[in-house]
Structure formats: C-alpha cells, structure tokens
C-alpha positions in Angstrom: -0.1 -0.2 -0.2 1.7 3.4 -0.9 -1.3 5.9 -0.1 -1.6 6.2 3.3 -2.0 8.4 6.3 -4.2 11.6 7.6 -4.0 14.4 5.9 -3.4 12.6 2.2 -5.5 12.7 -0.9 -5.1 11.3 -4.4 -5.2 13.7 -7.3 -6.2 12.2 -10.9 -5.3 14.9 -13.5 -7.1 14.9 -16.6 -7.8 11.2 -17.6 -10.3 12.1 -20.3 -11.1 10.4 -23.5 -9.5 13.5 -25.5 -5.8 12.4 -24.1 -6.4 8.7 -24.5 -5.5 6.8 -27.8 -8.6 7.8 -30.3 -8.8 11.1 -28.6 -8.3 14.7 -30.1 -5.0 15.1 -28.5 -3.8 11.4 -27.4 -0.9 11.1 -25.2 1.0 7.9 -26.3 -0.1 4.9 -24.4 -2.2 7.2 -22.2 -4.9 4.6 -21.2 -2.3 2.5 -19.6 -2.6 4.7 -16.4 -6.0 3.6 -15.9 -5.5 0.3 -14.2 -2.9 1.3 -11.7 -5.0 4.4 -10.7 -8.0 2.3 -10.3 -6.0 0.5 -7.8 -4.9 3.4 -6.0 -8.4 4.8 -6.2 -9.8 1.4 -4.3 -6.6 2.0 -1.7 -8.2 5.6 -1.0 -11.6 4.7 -0.8 -10.9 1.8 1.8 -9.3 4.2 3.7 -11.5 7.2 3.4 -9.1 9.1 1.8 -10.4 11.8 -0.7 -10.1 11.3 -4.3 -9.9 14.3 -6.6 -10.2 14.4 -10.5 -9.3 17.4 -12.6 -10.6 17.7 -16.2 -9.7 20.1 -19.0 -13.2 22.0 -19.7 -12.1 24.6 -22.4 -14.5 27.0 -24.2 -14.7 26.3 -27.9 -13.0 29.1 -29.0 -9.9 29.9 -26.5 -6.2 31.2 -27.3 -5.3 27.6 -26.1 -6.3 26.3 -29.4 -4.5 26.7 -32.7 -7.0 27.9 -34.7 -6.8 31.1 -32.4 -3.1 31.3 -31.8 -2.4 28.4 -29.3 -0.2 25.2 -29.5 -2.9 22.6 -29.5 -6.0 21.1 -31.5 -9.2 21.7 -29.8 -9.4 19.2 -27.0 -11.4 18.7 -23.9 -14.2 21.3 -24.9 -16.8 22.0 -22.5 -19.9 19.6 -23.0 -18.3 16.9 -25.8 -17.8 13.5 -25.5 -13.7 13.9 -25.5 -13.7 15.9 -22.6 -15.6 13.0 -20.6 -13.4 10.4 -18.3 -12.0 7.6 -20.0 -14.8 5.0 -19.6 -12.7 2.6 -17.6 -11.4 4.8 -15.0 -13.5 3.9 -11.7 -13.9 7.6 -9.7 -16.2 7.1 -6.6 -19.4 8.6 -6.3 -17.4 10.8 -3.5 -14.9 12.1 -5.9 -14.1 15.9 -6.0 -14.4 17.1 -9.5 -12.0 19.9 -10.1 -12.6 21.6 -13.5 -10.2 24.1 -15.5 -9.5 25.5 -18.2 -12.5 27.8 -18.6 -10.9 30.9 -19.1 -10.3 31.5 -22.8 -7.2 33.4 -22.4 -5.3 30.8 -20.0 -3.9 27.5 -20.8 -5.2 26.1 -17.3 -2.5 23.1 -17.4 -2.3 23.1 -13.7 -5.0 21.5 -11.5 -4.7 24.2 -9.2 -6.0 26.6 -11.8 -9.0 24.8 -11.2 -12.3 24.9 -8.6 -14.6 22.7 -7.4 -18.6 22.3 -8.0 -18.8 24.5 -5.2 -16.7 27.0 -6.8 -13.8 26.4 -4.4 -10.4 26.8 -5.4 -8.5 23.4 -5.4 -5.9 24.6 -2.9 -8.7 25.8 -0.2 -10.7 22.5 -0.6 -7.5 20.7 0.3 -6.8 22.9 3.0 -10.4 22.5 4.4 -10.2 18.8 4.6 -6.9 19.0 6.2 -4.7 17.7 3.2 -1.3 18.1 3.5 0.1 15.4 1.1 -1.1 14.6 -2.4 -0.7 11.8 -4.5 -0.6 12.3 -8.2 -1.4 10.4 -11.3 -3.0 11.2 -14.7 -1.9 13.0 -17.8 0.3 14.3 -19.4 3.4 14.2 -17.0 5.1 16.9 -19.4 2.3 19.3 -19.1 -0.7 19.4 -16.8 1.0 16.8 -14.3 4.3 18.6 -13.8 2.3 21.8 -13.6 0.0 20.9 -10.7 3.1 19.2 -9.0 5.0 22.6 -9.2 1.9 24.2 -7.8 1.2 22.0 -5.0 5.0 22.1 -4.1 5.0 25.9 -4.2 1.9 25.9 -1.9 4.0 24.0 0.8 2.3 20.5 0.0 4.0 17.3 0.1 3.7 15.6 -2.9 4.2 12.2 -4.1 4.1 11.4 -7.8 2.7 8.0 -8.8 5.1 7.0 -11.5 3.0 3.9 -12.5 -0.1 6.1 -13.1 1.5 9.1 -15.5 2.1 9.1 -18.8 3.8 12.1 -21.3 3.5 13.2 -24.8 7.3 13.1 -25.1 9.5 10.7 -23.7 12.5 13.3 -23.1 10.5 15.6 -21.8 8.5 13.5 -19.4 11.9 12.3 -17.9 12.8 16.1 -17.7 9.8 16.6 -16.1 9.9 14.2 -13.7 13.5 15.0 -12.7 12.5 18.5 -12.3 9.6 17.3 -9.9 12.3 15.4 -7.9 14.6 18.4 -7.7 11.7 20.7 -6.3 10.9 18.3 -3.8 8.3 15.7 -4.9 8.8 12.2 -4.0 8.4 9.7 -6.6 6.9 6.0 -6.0 4.6 3.7 -7.7 5.3 0.4 -9.5 3.2 -1.1 -7.6 0.5 -1.7 -10.0 2.8 -1.1 -13.1 1.5 -2.9 -16.6 4.1 -4.2 -18.9 
C-alpha cells in the first residue's frame, strides 16, 4: 500500500477521452494509466482518503487552441464526449471534480487553477479537508501533471508522484519533467501496479 495516512489525498489529473488513444490530443499509451489509478482509487476509498479528479473544460474558442493562436488542436471542449473521463476509470461517487481551463485566455495546465463544483479553488478545498500530502497520477506528465505538482509544492504541500500512473506526450520531456519534480522536492513512488 502506497497511499496512506491522515492528511492524504489522491489527485487524478485529466484522464479524459481526448488525451487517450483515439482522442483529439492523445498521449501515447495514455490509457495504460487507468489500471494503476483504479487500484490507487480503491486504496483511497477503503481508507476514506479523498479522491480529486481534474478535467480540462475549455470553451470552444480559446487562445489555447491552434485556430486561435495557441499550440494545441481543440480538446477537452465543454460538453463534448472527448471531455469525458476515460470510460474504464473507476472514480467513486465521492470523487471531487476539479474543473480547469474555462478561461478562454489561460491554458489551465495546473489542477490548482481549477475549482470544485462549489466554486472553491482546489487549494482551499484541500486545506478545508486537512490535506497536506497529495499523491498525483494522470495525464500528461510533461504538461498538466508537472504544472500541478509545481503548484502543489509552491503551496507547501508534500507531493508524491505515482510513476506507474502517469504518461507523457514526449518521452524526453517527460523524463525531464520527472527530474524537475524530484529536484523541487516531490517524492516519486509507484510501480506497485505497473503493467508491462
């Protein structure tokens, strides 16, 4: 068991259809994280540890997208099928949804730019629940995961990156991102549920 203890929470970052094979902006083998994440989610539910799940929820017109001057093809567009979570991701009914990317002028990479359904910033919700240590998995290592980890560390949270539950866009960029997360103070754990 990797996730344990009072003050812990799991943050599942952007495991949406658009970031998985067949999606609008697929991470190579992005769906391979689902099995490990489901095991971590199960651990958390058994211990009463909060589970957060962030999602991109962009407007259809945003400076984040290539047609409007950004880097990326449209993805995670509000209300579309591609913005939904991977169908095999077993989020519990108690999972706390964190919506980000709604501002047409911001990329919204970090989950810490997101808000809960009650409109609370993620950091505020964590504080209210007494969370001081987050375990992070999801997509993509070299974008939304690394920016979320940087913001968590900057806020003074303890962070553990679940290496078997992340996948990145570019292999070299992902390796660099993992090294940067370690250098800034994140722990790296995992391989408990690695597949192949």
